N, CA, C, O and the ligand as a Tripos MOL2 file, in Angstrom:
@<TRIPOS>MOLECULE
protein
  241   239    61     0     0
PROTEIN
NO_CHARGES

@<TRIPOS>ATOM
      1 N         -15.4620  -19.8070   -6.4380 N.3       1 MET1
      2 CA        -15.5490  -18.4860   -6.9070 C.3       1 MET1
      3 C         -14.6200  -17.6140   -5.9040 C.2       1 MET1
      4 O         -13.8210  -16.7820   -6.3340 O.2       1 MET1
      5 N         -14.7930  -17.8720   -4.6020 N.am      2 ILE2
      6 CA        -14.0280  -17.0520   -3.6610 C.3       2 ILE2
      7 C         -12.4140  -17.4180   -3.7910 C.2       2 ILE2
      8 O         -11.5200  -16.5740   -3.7530 O.2       2 ILE2
      9 N         -12.2320  -18.7680   -3.9450 N.am      3 GLU3
     10 CA        -10.8530  -19.1900   -4.1180 C.3       3 GLU3
     11 C         -10.2580  -18.6110   -5.3760 C.2       3 GLU3
     12 O          -9.1000  -18.1930   -5.3770 O.2       3 GLU3
     13 N         -11.0280  -18.5760   -6.4490 N.am      4 ALA4
     14 CA        -10.4640  -17.9260   -7.7400 C.3       4 ALA4
     15 C         -10.1180  -16.5240   -7.5090 C.2       4 ALA4
     16 O          -9.1000  -16.0800   -8.0390 O.2       4 ALA4
     17 N         -10.8870  -15.7440   -6.7450 N.am      5 ILE5
     18 CA        -10.5170  -14.3690   -6.4950 C.3       5 ILE5
     19 C          -9.3560  -14.1790   -5.5900 C.2       5 ILE5
     20 O          -8.5770  -13.2390   -5.7480 O.2       5 ILE5
     21 N          -9.2200  -15.1100   -4.5900 N.am      6 LEU6
     22 CA         -8.0720  -15.0040   -3.6240 C.3       6 LEU6
     23 C          -6.8140  -15.3980   -4.2820 C.2       6 LEU6
     24 O          -5.7770  -14.8410   -3.9210 O.2       6 LEU6
     25 N          -6.7850  -16.3500   -5.2600 N.am      7 PHE7
     26 CA         -5.5360  -16.8060   -5.7740 C.3       7 PHE7
     27 C          -5.2260  -16.2840   -7.1090 C.2       7 PHE7
     28 O          -4.1920  -16.6500   -7.6680 O.2       7 PHE7
     29 N          -6.0210  -15.4740   -7.6570 N.am      8 ASP8
     30 CA         -5.6490  -14.8340   -9.0340 C.3       8 ASP8
     31 C          -5.2670  -13.4240   -8.7140 C.2       8 ASP8
     32 O          -6.0910  -12.6060   -8.3060 O.2       8 ASP8
     33 N          -4.0010  -13.1530   -8.9070 N.am      9 PRO9
     34 CA         -3.4440  -11.8020   -8.5470 C.3       9 PRO9
     35 C          -4.0920  -10.6940   -9.3310 C.2       9 PRO9
     36 O          -4.2040   -9.5740   -8.8320 O.2       9 PRO9
     37 N          -4.5160  -10.9650  -10.5240 N.am     10 THR10
     38 CA         -5.1630   -9.9670  -11.2790 C.3      10 THR10
     39 C          -6.5550   -9.5430  -10.6460 C.2      10 THR10
     40 O          -6.8920   -8.3600  -10.5930 O.2      10 THR10
     41 N          -7.2630  -10.4750  -10.2180 N.am     11 LYS11
     42 CA         -8.5040  -10.1460   -9.5950 C.3      11 LYS11
     43 C          -8.3450   -9.4880   -8.2740 C.2      11 LYS11
     44 O          -9.1390   -8.6330   -7.8840 O.2      11 LYS11
     45 N          -7.2710   -9.9040   -7.5530 N.am     12 LEU12
     46 CA         -6.9920   -9.2710   -6.2820 C.3      12 LEU12
     47 C          -6.6290   -7.7430   -6.4680 C.2      12 LEU12
     48 O          -7.0460   -6.8830   -5.6910 O.2      12 LEU12
     49 N          -5.8550   -7.4820   -7.5110 N.am     13 ASN13
     50 CA         -5.6390   -6.1050   -7.7880 C.3      13 ASN13
     51 C          -6.8520   -5.3290   -8.1240 C.2      13 ASN13
     52 O          -6.9840   -4.1860   -7.6840 O.2      13 ASN13
     53 N          -7.7660   -5.8940   -8.8970 N.am     14 GLN14
     54 CA         -9.0530   -5.2660   -9.1850 C.3      14 GLN14
     55 C          -9.8450   -4.9560   -7.8390 C.2      14 GLN14
     56 O         -10.4290   -3.8900   -7.6440 O.2      14 GLN14
     57 N          -9.7990   -5.9930   -6.9490 N.am     15 ARG15
     58 CA        -10.5930   -5.7010   -5.6930 C.3      15 ARG15
     59 C          -9.8890   -4.5580   -4.9400 C.2      15 ARG15
     60 O         -10.5710   -3.6840   -4.4050 O.2      15 ARG15
     61 N          -8.5860   -4.5360   -4.8820 N.am     16 ARG16
     62 CA         -7.8920   -3.4360   -4.1790 C.3      16 ARG16
     63 C          -8.1950   -2.1180   -4.9140 C.2      16 ARG16
     64 O          -8.4520   -1.0960   -4.2770 O.2      16 ARG16
     65 N          -8.1660   -2.1460   -6.1750 N.am     17 SER17
     66 CA         -8.4670   -0.8980   -6.9150 C.3      17 SER17
     67 C          -9.8890   -0.3950   -6.7320 C.2      17 SER17
     68 O         -10.1460    0.8060   -6.6520 O.2      17 SER17
     69 N         -10.8190   -1.3700   -6.6680 N.am     18 ALA18
     70 CA        -12.2090   -0.9520   -6.3460 C.3      18 ALA18
     71 C         -12.4130   -0.4100   -5.0180 C.2      18 ALA18
     72 O         -13.1850    0.5350   -4.8500 O.2      18 ALA18
     73 N         -11.7120   -0.9930   -3.9710 N.am     19 ALA19
     74 CA        -11.7510   -0.4640   -2.6400 C.3      19 ALA19
     75 C         -11.1090    0.8450   -2.4980 C.2      19 ALA19
     76 O         -11.5830    1.6680   -1.7150 O.2      19 ALA19
     77 N         -10.0010    1.1150   -3.2370 N.am     20 ALA20
     78 CA         -9.4140    2.4470   -3.1510 C.3      20 ALA20
     79 C         -10.2600    3.4830   -3.8120 C.2      20 ALA20
     80 O         -10.2630    4.6460   -3.4090 O.2      20 ALA20
     81 N         -10.9910    3.0700   -4.8410 N.am     21 SER21
     82 CA        -11.9690    3.9810   -5.4950 C.3      21 SER21
     83 C         -13.1170    4.4040   -4.5490 C.2      21 SER21
     84 O         -13.5640    5.5490   -4.4870 O.2      21 SER21
     85 N         -13.5370    3.3600   -3.8270 N.am     22 ARG22
     86 CA        -14.6400    3.6920   -2.8870 C.3      22 ARG22
     87 C         -14.0970    4.4930   -1.7350 C.2      22 ARG22
     88 O         -14.8750    5.2480   -1.1520 O.2      22 ARG22
     89 N         -12.9030    4.4120   -1.3650 N.am     23 LYS23
     90 CA        -12.3730    5.3010   -0.3120 C.3      23 LYS23
     91 C         -12.2390    6.7570   -0.8280 C.2      23 LYS23
     92 O         -12.4330    7.7190   -0.0850 O.2      23 LYS23
     93 N         -11.9120    6.8700   -2.0800 N.am     24 GLU24
     94 CA        -11.8310    8.2050   -2.7070 C.3      24 GLU24
     95 C         -13.1570    8.9240   -2.8290 C.2      24 GLU24
     96 O         -13.2120   10.1540   -2.8590 O.2      24 GLU24
     97 N         -14.2790    8.1070   -2.9000 N.am     25 LEU25
     98 CA        -15.5540    8.7360   -3.1120 C.3      25 LEU25
     99 C         -16.0120    9.5350   -1.9350 C.2      25 LEU25
    100 O         -16.8130   10.4510   -2.1180 O.2      25 LEU25
    101 N         -15.5500    9.2480   -0.7040 N.am     26 VAL26
    102 CA        -15.9560    9.9310    0.4450 C.3      26 VAL26
    103 C         -15.4180   11.4160    0.3900 C.2      26 VAL26
    104 O         -15.9590   12.2420    1.1260 O.2      26 VAL26
    105 N         -14.4380   11.7830   -0.3990 N.am     27 HIS27
    106 CA        -13.9650   13.1230   -0.4840 C.3      27 HIS27
    107 C         -14.8640   14.0150   -1.4750 C.2      27 HIS27
    108 O         -14.7550   15.2410   -1.5110 O.2      27 HIS27
    109 N         -15.6470   13.3800   -2.1720 N.am     28 PHE28
    110 CA        -16.4920   14.0760   -3.2150 C.3      28 PHE28
    111 C         -17.8690   14.2950   -2.6940 C.2      28 PHE28
    112 O         -18.4530   13.4720   -1.9890 O.2      28 PHE28
    113 N         -18.3850   15.4860   -3.0850 N.am     29 GLU29
    114 CA        -19.8230   15.6960   -3.0190 C.3      29 GLU29
    115 C         -20.3450   16.5670   -4.1490 C.2      29 GLU29
    116 O         -19.6030   17.3020   -4.8000 O.2      29 GLU29
    117 N         -21.6530   16.4540   -4.3570 N.am     30 THR30
    118 CA        -22.2240   17.2250   -5.4380 C.3      30 THR30
    119 C         -22.6860   18.5120   -5.0340 C.2      30 THR30
    120 O         -23.4690   18.5950   -4.0870 O.2      30 THR30
    121 N         -22.2390   19.6610   -5.7250 N.am     31 CYS31
    122 CA        -22.5740   20.9590   -5.4370 C.3      31 CYS31
    123 C         -24.0970   21.1560   -5.7240 C.2      31 CYS31
    124 O         -24.6360   20.8160   -6.7770 O.2      31 CYS31
    125 N         -24.7170   21.7330   -4.6860 N.am     32 PRO32
    126 CA        -26.2090   21.7800   -4.8600 C.3      32 PRO32
    127 C         -26.7160   22.9180   -5.8220 C.2      32 PRO32
    128 O         -27.8710   22.9630   -6.2440 O.2      32 PRO32
    129 N         -25.7450   23.8230   -6.1210 N.am     33 MET33
    130 CA        -26.1150   24.8750   -7.1340 C.3      33 MET33
    131 C         -25.8540   24.5630   -8.5700 C.2      33 MET33
    132 O         -26.6680   24.8460   -9.4490 O.2      33 MET33
    133 N         -24.6660   23.9530   -8.8110 N.am     34 CYS34
    134 CA        -24.2890   23.6960  -10.1960 C.3      34 CYS34
    135 C         -24.1470   22.1290  -10.5610 C.2      34 CYS34
    136 O         -23.7530   21.7280  -11.6560 O.2      34 CYS34
    137 N         -24.4940   21.3760   -9.5760 N.am     35 SER35
    138 CA        -24.4570   19.8500   -9.7410 C.3      35 SER35
    139 C         -23.2010   19.3060  -10.1830 C.2      35 SER35
    140 O         -23.2240   18.2500  -10.8150 O.2      35 SER35
    141 N         -22.1070   19.8780   -9.9400 N.am     36 GLN36
    142 CA        -20.7730   19.3930  -10.2860 C.3      36 GLN36
    143 C         -20.1670   18.7850   -9.0810 C.2      36 GLN36
    144 O         -20.3540   19.2240   -7.9470 O.2      36 GLN36
    145 N         -19.3680   17.6660   -9.3940 N.am     37 ALA37
    146 CA        -18.8150   16.9560   -8.2120 C.3      37 ALA37
    147 C         -17.6430   17.7950   -7.7640 C.2      37 ALA37
    148 O         -16.8890   18.3160   -8.5860 O.2      37 ALA37
    149 N         -17.4860   17.9310   -6.4260 N.am     38 VAL38
    150 CA        -16.5360   18.7910   -5.8700 C.3      38 VAL38
    151 C         -15.6250   17.8690   -4.9660 C.2      38 VAL38
    152 O         -16.1600   17.0970   -4.1690 O.2      38 VAL38
    153 N         -14.2080   17.9490   -5.0900 N.am     39 ASP39
    154 CA        -13.3330   17.2700   -4.3120 C.3      39 ASP39
    155 C         -13.1230   18.1980   -3.0260 C.2      39 ASP39
    156 O         -12.6140   19.3070   -3.1870 O.2      39 ASP39
    157 N         -13.4900   17.7840   -1.8100 N.am     40 ARG40
    158 CA        -13.4330   18.6640   -0.6810 C.3      40 ARG40
    159 C         -12.0550   18.8710   -0.1860 C.2      40 ARG40
    160 O         -11.8060   19.7360    0.6550 O.2      40 ARG40
    161 N         -11.1240   18.0680   -0.7100 N.am     41 ARG41
    162 CA         -9.7410   18.1720   -0.4420 C.3      41 ARG41
    163 C          -8.9880   19.4030   -1.1560 C.2      41 ARG41
    164 O          -7.9270   19.8870   -0.7600 O.2      41 ARG41
    165 N          -9.7220   19.8220   -2.2720 N.am     42 ASP42
    166 CA         -9.2320   20.8640   -3.1210 C.3      42 ASP42
    167 C          -9.8480   22.1970   -2.6690 C.2      42 ASP42
    168 O         -11.0250   22.4550   -2.9250 O.2      42 ASP42
    169 N          -9.0070   23.0900   -1.9600 N.am     43 ILE43
    170 CA         -9.4930   24.2110   -1.4000 C.3      43 ILE43
    171 C          -9.9980   25.2630   -2.4730 C.2      43 ILE43
    172 O         -10.9280   26.0390   -2.2530 O.2      43 ILE43
    173 N          -9.2920   25.2030   -3.6430 N.am     44 TYR44
    174 CA         -9.6550   26.1190   -4.7270 C.3      44 TYR44
    175 C         -11.0720   25.7360   -5.2740 C.2      44 TYR44
    176 O         -11.9030   26.5920   -5.5770 O.2      44 TYR44
    177 N         -11.2800   24.4430   -5.3730 N.am     45 ALA45
    178 CA        -12.5770   23.9430   -5.8780 C.3      45 ALA45
    179 C         -13.7350   24.3300   -4.8810 C.2      45 ALA45
    180 O         -14.8090   24.8170   -5.2360 O.2      45 ALA45
    181 N         -13.3860   24.0610   -3.6550 N.am     46 VAL46
    182 CA        -14.4350   24.3470   -2.5740 C.3      46 VAL46
    183 C         -14.6640   25.8510   -2.6100 C.2      46 VAL46
    184 O         -15.8300   26.2420   -2.5620 O.2      46 VAL46
    185 N         -13.6510   26.7540   -2.6910 N.am     47 MET47
    186 CA        -13.9690   28.1010   -2.6740 C.3      47 MET47
    187 C         -14.7480   28.5770   -3.9010 C.2      47 MET47
    188 O         -15.5710   29.4850   -3.7870 O.2      47 MET47
    189 N         -14.5030   27.9740   -5.0850 N.am     48 HIS48
    190 CA        -15.1730   28.2910   -6.3330 C.3      48 HIS48
    191 C         -16.6950   28.0540   -6.1940 C.2      48 HIS48
    192 O         -17.4820   28.7680   -6.8170 O.2      48 HIS48
    193 N         -17.1230   27.0400   -5.3680 N.am     49 HIS49
    194 CA        -18.4050   26.5960   -5.3180 C.3      49 HIS49
    195 C         -19.2420   27.3350   -4.1550 C.2      49 HIS49
    196 O         -20.4270   27.0870   -3.9330 O.2      49 HIS49
    197 N         -18.5160   28.2200   -3.4850 N.am     50 LEU50
    198 CA        -19.2420   28.8770   -2.2980 C.3      50 LEU50
    199 C         -20.1620   29.8970   -2.6760 C.2      50 LEU50
    200 O         -21.2500   29.9100   -2.1010 O.2      50 LEU50
    201 N         -19.8780   30.8720   -3.6650 N.am     51 PRO51
    202 CA        -20.8030   31.9420   -3.9990 C.3      51 PRO51
    203 C         -22.0450   31.4550   -4.5970 C.2      51 PRO51
    204 O         -22.0230   30.4640   -5.3260 O.2      51 PRO51
    205 N         -23.2090   32.1340   -4.3180 N.am     52 VAL52
    206 CA        -24.5250   31.8110   -4.8570 C.3      52 VAL52
    207 C         -24.4920   32.1740   -6.3940 C.2      52 VAL52
    208 O         -23.9520   33.2320   -6.7140 O.2      52 VAL52
    209 N         -24.9890   31.4320   -7.2720 N.am     53 GLY53
    210 CA        -25.0980   31.7200   -8.6770 C.3      53 GLY53
    211 C         -23.8260   31.5090   -9.4820 C.2      53 GLY53
    212 O         -23.7220   32.0320  -10.5910 O.2      53 GLY53
    213 N         -22.8830   30.7830   -8.9820 N.am     54 HIS54
    214 CA        -21.5830   30.4850   -9.5980 C.3      54 HIS54
    215 C         -21.8400   29.5610  -10.8660 C.2      54 HIS54
    216 O         -22.8590   28.8840  -11.0010 O.2      54 HIS54
    217 N         -20.8290   29.6140  -11.7470 N.am     55 GLU55
    218 CA        -20.8830   28.6910  -12.9300 C.3      55 GLU55
    219 C         -20.0030   27.4540  -12.5660 C.2      55 GLU55
    220 O         -19.0830   27.5160  -11.7500 O.2      55 GLU55
    221 N         -20.3610   26.3460  -13.2290 N.am     56 PRO56
    222 CA        -19.4150   25.1590  -12.9660 C.3      56 PRO56
    223 C         -18.0130   25.4190  -13.3980 C.2      56 PRO56
    224 O         -17.7480   26.1830  -14.3260 O.2      56 PRO56
    225 N         -17.0900   24.7440  -12.6840 N.am     57 MET57
    226 CA        -15.6860   24.9620  -13.0590 C.3      57 MET57
    227 C         -15.3440   24.3840  -14.4760 C.2      57 MET57
    228 O         -15.8170   23.3130  -14.8560 O.2      57 MET57
    229 N         -14.5200   25.1270  -15.2190 N.am     58 PRO58
    230 CA        -14.2440   24.5260  -16.5110 C.3      58 PRO58
    231 C         -13.5090   23.1790  -16.4430 C.2      58 PRO58
    232 O         -12.5870   23.0170  -15.6430 O.2      58 PRO58
    233 N         -13.9100   22.2300  -17.2660 N.am     59 VAL59
    234 CA        -13.2380   20.8880  -17.1980 C.3      59 VAL59
    235 C         -12.2920   20.9450  -18.3770 C.2      59 VAL59
    236 O         -12.6160   21.4460  -19.4530 O.2      59 VAL59
    237 N         -11.0690   20.3930  -18.1210 N.am     60 ASN60
    238 CA        -10.0350   20.2610  -19.1590 C.3      60 ASN60
    239 C         -10.4680   19.4430  -20.3260 C.2      60 ASN60
    240 O          -9.6970   19.2540  -21.2670 O.2      60 ASN60
    241 ZN        -20.9900   24.5600   -7.7770 Zn       61 ZN61
@<TRIPOS>BOND
     1     1     2 1
     2     2     3 1
     3     3     4 2
     4     3     5 am
     5     5     6 1
     6     6     7 1
     7     7     8 2
     8     7     9 am
     9     9    10 1
    10    10    11 1
    11    11    12 2
    12    11    13 am
    13    13    14 1
    14    14    15 1
    15    15    16 2
    16    15    17 am
    17    17    18 1
    18    18    19 1
    19    19    20 2
    20    19    21 am
    21    21    22 1
    22    22    23 1
    23    23    24 2
    24    23    25 am
    25    25    26 1
    26    26    27 1
    27    27    28 2
    28    27    29 am
    29    29    30 1
    30    30    31 1
    31    31    32 2
    32    31    33 am
    33    33    34 1
    34    34    35 1
    35    35    36 2
    36    35    37 am
    37    37    38 1
    38    38    39 1
    39    39    40 2
    40    39    41 am
    41    41    42 1
    42    42    43 1
    43    43    44 2
    44    43    45 am
    45    45    46 1
    46    46    47 1
    47    47    48 2
    48    47    49 am
    49    49    50 1
    50    50    51 1
    51    51    52 2
    52    51    53 am
    53    53    54 1
    54    54    55 1
    55    55    56 2
    56    55    57 am
    57    57    58 1
    58    58    59 1
    59    59    60 2
    60    59    61 am
    61    61    62 1
    62    62    63 1
    63    63    64 2
    64    63    65 am
    65    65    66 1
    66    66    67 1
    67    67    68 2
    68    67    69 am
    69    69    70 1
    70    70    71 1
    71    71    72 2
    72    71    73 am
    73    73    74 1
    74    74    75 1
    75    75    76 2
    76    75    77 am
    77    77    78 1
    78    78    79 1
    79    79    80 2
    80    79    81 am
    81    81    82 1
    82    82    83 1
    83    83    84 2
    84    83    85 am
    85    85    86 1
    86    86    87 1
    87    87    88 2
    88    87    89 am
    89    89    90 1
    90    90    91 1
    91    91    92 2
    92    91    93 am
    93    93    94 1
    94    94    95 1
    95    95    96 2
    96    95    97 am
    97    97    98 1
    98    98    99 1
    99    99   100 2
   100    99   101 am
   101   101   102 1
   102   102   103 1
   103   103   104 2
   104   103   105 am
   105   105   106 1
   106   106   107 1
   107   107   108 2
   108   107   109 am
   109   109   110 1
   110   110   111 1
   111   111   112 2
   112   111   113 am
   113   113   114 1
   114   114   115 1
   115   115   116 2
   116   115   117 am
   117   117   118 1
   118   118   119 1
   119   119   120 2
   120   119   121 am
   121   121   122 1
   122   122   123 1
   123   123   124 2
   124   123   125 am
   125   125   126 1
   126   126   127 1
   127   127   128 2
   128   127   129 am
   129   129   130 1
   130   130   131 1
   131   131   132 2
   132   131   133 am
   133   133   134 1
   134   134   135 1
   135   135   136 2
   136   135   137 am
   137   137   138 1
   138   138   139 1
   139   139   140 2
   140   139   141 am
   141   141   142 1
   142   142   143 1
   143   143   144 2
   144   143   145 am
   145   145   146 1
   146   146   147 1
   147   147   148 2
   148   147   149 am
   149   149   150 1
   150   150   151 1
   151   151   152 2
   152   151   153 am
   153   153   154 1
   154   154   155 1
   155   155   156 2
   156   155   157 am
   157   157   158 1
   158   158   159 1
   159   159   160 2
   160   159   161 am
   161   161   162 1
   162   162   163 1
   163   163   164 2
   164   163   165 am
   165   165   166 1
   166   166   167 1
   167   167   168 2
   168   167   169 am
   169   169   170 1
   170   170   171 1
   171   171   172 2
   172   171   173 am
   173   173   174 1
   174   174   175 1
   175   175   176 2
   176   175   177 am
   177   177   178 1
   178   178   179 1
   179   179   180 2
   180   179   181 am
   181   181   182 1
   182   182   183 1
   183   183   184 2
   184   183   185 am
   185   185   186 1
   186   186   187 1
   187   187   188 2
   188   187   189 am
   189   189   190 1
   190   190   191 1
   191   191   192 2
   192   191   193 am
   193   193   194 1
   194   194   195 1
   195   195   196 2
   196   195   197 am
   197   197   198 1
   198   198   199 1
   199   199   200 2
   200   199   201 am
   201   201   202 1
   202   202   203 1
   203   203   204 2
   204   203   205 am
   205   205   206 1
   206   206   207 1
   207   207   208 2
   208   207   209 am
   209   209   210 1
   210   210   211 1
   211   211   212 2
   212   211   213 am
   213   213   214 1
   214   214   215 1
   215   215   216 2
   216   215   217 am
   217   217   218 1
   218   218   219 1
   219   219   220 2
   220   219   221 am
   221   221   222 1
   222   222   223 1
   223   223   224 2
   224   223   225 am
   225   225   226 1
   226   226   227 1
   227   227   228 2
   228   227   229 am
   229   229   230 1
   230   230   231 1
   231   231   232 2
   232   231   233 am
   233   233   234 1
   234   234   235 1
   235   235   236 2
   236   235   237 am
   237   237   238 1
   238   238   239 1
   239   239   240 2
@<TRIPOS>SUBSTRUCTURE
     1 MET1         2 RESIDUE 1 A MET
     2 ILE2         6 RESIDUE 1 A ILE
     3 GLU3        10 RESIDUE 1 A GLU
     4 ALA4        14 RESIDUE 1 A ALA
     5 ILE5        18 RESIDUE 1 A ILE
     6 LEU6        22 RESIDUE 1 A LEU
     7 PHE7        26 RESIDUE 1 A PHE
     8 ASP8        30 RESIDUE 1 A ASP
     9 PRO9        34 RESIDUE 1 A PRO
    10 THR10       38 RESIDUE 1 A THR
    11 LYS11       42 RESIDUE 1 A LYS
    12 LEU12       46 RESIDUE 1 A LEU
    13 ASN13       50 RESIDUE 1 A ASN
    14 GLN14       54 RESIDUE 1 A GLN
    15 ARG15       58 RESIDUE 1 A ARG
    16 ARG16       62 RESIDUE 1 A ARG
    17 SER17       66 RESIDUE 1 A SER
    18 ALA18       70 RESIDUE 1 A ALA
    19 ALA19       74 RESIDUE 1 A ALA
    20 ALA20       78 RESIDUE 1 A ALA
    21 SER21       82 RESIDUE 1 A SER
    22 ARG22       86 RESIDUE 1 A ARG
    23 LYS23       90 RESIDUE 1 A LYS
    24 GLU24       94 RESIDUE 1 A GLU
    25 LEU25       98 RESIDUE 1 A LEU
    26 VAL26      102 RESIDUE 1 A VAL
    27 HIS27      106 RESIDUE 1 A HIS
    28 PHE28      110 RESIDUE 1 A PHE
    29 GLU29      114 RESIDUE 1 A GLU
    30 THR30      118 RESIDUE 1 A THR
    31 CYS31      122 RESIDUE 1 A CYS
    32 PRO32      126 RESIDUE 1 A PRO
    33 MET33      130 RESIDUE 1 A MET
    34 CYS34      134 RESIDUE 1 A CYS
    35 SER35      138 RESIDUE 1 A SER
    36 GLN36      142 RESIDUE 1 A GLN
    37 ALA37      146 RESIDUE 1 A ALA
    38 VAL38      150 RESIDUE 1 A VAL
    39 ASP39      154 RESIDUE 1 A ASP
    40 ARG40      158 RESIDUE 1 A ARG
    41 ARG41      162 RESIDUE 1 A ARG
    42 ASP42      166 RESIDUE 1 A ASP
    43 ILE43      170 RESIDUE 1 A ILE
    44 TYR44      174 RESIDUE 1 A TYR
    45 ALA45      178 RESIDUE 1 A ALA
    46 VAL46      182 RESIDUE 1 A VAL
    47 MET47      186 RESIDUE 1 A MET
    48 HIS48      190 RESIDUE 1 A HIS
    49 HIS49      194 RESIDUE 1 A HIS
    50 LEU50      198 RESIDUE 1 A LEU
    51 PRO51      202 RESIDUE 1 A PRO
    52 VAL52      206 RESIDUE 1 A VAL
    53 GLY53      210 RESIDUE 1 A GLY
    54 HIS54      214 RESIDUE 1 A HIS
    55 GLU55      218 RESIDUE 1 A GLU
    56 PRO56      222 RESIDUE 1 A PRO
    57 MET57      226 RESIDUE 1 A MET
    58 PRO58      230 RESIDUE 1 A PRO
    59 VAL59      234 RESIDUE 1 A VAL
    60 ASN60      238 RESIDUE 1 A ASN
    61 ZN61       241 GROUP 0 **** ****
């Protein structure tokens, strides 16, 4: 099982992709007021979620 993962480049890319996704997750948190996921690297998103009683940001 481990050998198959190590020597199959497709599975290796999937593992790297999953690891990259886990690293991305540390930048997100759930807003306690509107329950929307907020990317803490996005200053506009952070500022939007500061006021009490705000609405969730529109999603494209
Ligand atoms: Zn919010």
